[in-house]
C-alpha positions as CSV (number, residue, x, y, z in Angstrom):
1,M,-0.2,-0.6,0.0
2,S,2.9,2.3,-0.3
3,D,1.2,4.3,-3.4
4,L,-1.8,4.3,-1.4
5,I,-3.4,7.5,-0.3
6,A,-6.2,7.8,2.2
7,L,-8.7,10.4,0.7
8,C,-11.4,10.3,3.4
9,S,-13.7,7.7,5.6
10,V,-16.7,6.4,4.1
11,D,-18.7,7.8,6.4
12,A,-18.1,11.3,4.8
13,V,-19.6,10.1,1.5
14,S,-23.2,10.1,0.8
15,E,-25.0,8.7,-2.5
16,D,-26.7,12.4,-2.8
17,A,-23.7,14.6,-3.2
18,A,-19.9,14.2,-4.1
19,L,-17.1,15.1,-1.7
20,Q,-14.3,17.2,-2.7
21,V,-11.0,15.9,-1.2
22,G,-7.8,17.7,-1.5
23,H,-4.2,15.9,-1.3
24,D,-1.1,17.0,-2.8
25,G,-2.2,19.8,-4.8
26,R,-4.8,17.9,-6.6
27,D,-8.6,18.1,-5.8
28,Y,-10.7,14.6,-6.1
29,A,-14.4,14.3,-6.2
30,V,-15.7,11.0,-4.0
31,Y,-18.9,9.5,-5.0
32,L,-20.6,6.8,-3.5
33,Y,-23.4,4.8,-5.8
34,D,-25.0,1.6,-5.5
35,G,-23.0,0.6,-2.4
36,Q,-19.6,1.2,-4.4
37,Y,-17.2,4.2,-4.1
38,Y,-15.8,6.1,-6.9
39,V,-13.4,8.9,-7.4
40,T,-12.7,11.4,-10.6
41,A,-10.9,14.6,-10.8
42,D,-13.0,17.0,-9.4
43,L,-12.4,19.6,-12.1
44,C,-14.6,19.8,-15.1
45,T,-12.9,18.7,-18.3
46,H,-15.1,21.6,-20.1
47,G,-15.0,24.4,-17.8
48,P,-13.9,25.7,-14.4
49,G,-16.6,23.6,-12.6
50,F,-16.0,21.5,-9.8
51,M,-17.9,18.2,-10.0
52,S,-18.1,18.3,-6.0
53,D,-20.7,20.9,-6.2
54,G,-22.6,19.1,-9.4
55,F,-26.0,17.7,-9.2
56,I,-26.2,13.9,-8.7
57,E,-28.5,11.6,-10.4
58,G,-28.0,8.1,-10.6
59,C,-24.4,7.7,-11.6
60,E,-24.1,11.0,-13.7
61,V,-22.6,14.2,-12.0
62,E,-23.6,17.1,-13.6
63,C,-21.2,20.2,-14.0
64,P,-22.5,23.1,-12.3
65,F,-20.5,25.5,-14.7
66,H,-22.6,24.8,-18.0
67,Q,-24.4,21.8,-17.1
68,G,-22.5,19.1,-19.2
69,K,-22.6,15.7,-17.6
70,F,-20.7,12.6,-17.0
71,N,-20.6,9.1,-15.7
72,F,-18.6,8.9,-12.6
73,I,-17.8,5.5,-12.8
74,T,-16.1,5.7,-16.3
75,G,-15.4,9.3,-16.3
76,A,-17.1,9.6,-19.9
77,P,-19.3,12.4,-21.0
78,T,-23.0,11.7,-20.9
79,A,-24.1,15.6,-22.2
80,A,-22.8,18.4,-23.9
81,P,-21.0,20.6,-23.6
82,C,-18.9,18.0,-22.1
83,T,-17.1,16.0,-24.8
84,E,-13.6,15.1,-22.8
85,P,-13.6,12.4,-20.0
86,L,-12.8,13.0,-16.7
87,R,-9.8,11.5,-15.0
88,V,-10.8,8.8,-12.6
89,W,-9.2,6.6,-9.9
90,P,-9.9,2.5,-9.1
91,V,-10.7,2.8,-5.4
92,T,-9.8,0.4,-2.6
93,V,-11.5,0.8,0.7
94,Q,-9.7,-0.7,3.8
95,D,-10.6,0.1,7.6
96,G,-13.1,2.5,7.0
97,Q,-11.1,4.6,4.4
98,I,-11.5,5.4,0.6
99,W,-7.6,4.8,-0.8
100,I,-6.6,5.6,-4.2
101,D,-3.0,5.3,-5.8
102,P,-2.8,8.7,-7.2
103,N,-0.3,7.4,-9.9
104,T,-2.9,5.3,-11.8
105,G,-5.7,7.2,-12.4
106,T,-7.3,6.7,-16.0
107,V,-8.9,8.5,-18.7
108,E,-11.8,6.5,-21.1
109,G,-9.8,6.1,-24.4
110,A,-6.6,7.0,-23.5
111,T,-3.9,4.5,-24.5
């Protein structure tokens, strides 16, 4: 677990709102959906909106800046004007904490 960082407690995340977590100069958005935790970059790829301030519906988050949407499980944009996917990180839950390896984030469709 040397590369993993603890972002937050599982108790800090609810299904109706993303949680913004800053770590080492990077902002993450943490989500809970259907009993699973997900992490994306917090900054929208289209404009200066924070996904953690967005409206959550199912597994989608709506950017508060231009109302574009993303699937926060895959990072894929699902509604215009957003066209570039969000970076996502695999999540590990251990000892009541949400952990990620900040070096393993991926962007859907990236090679």
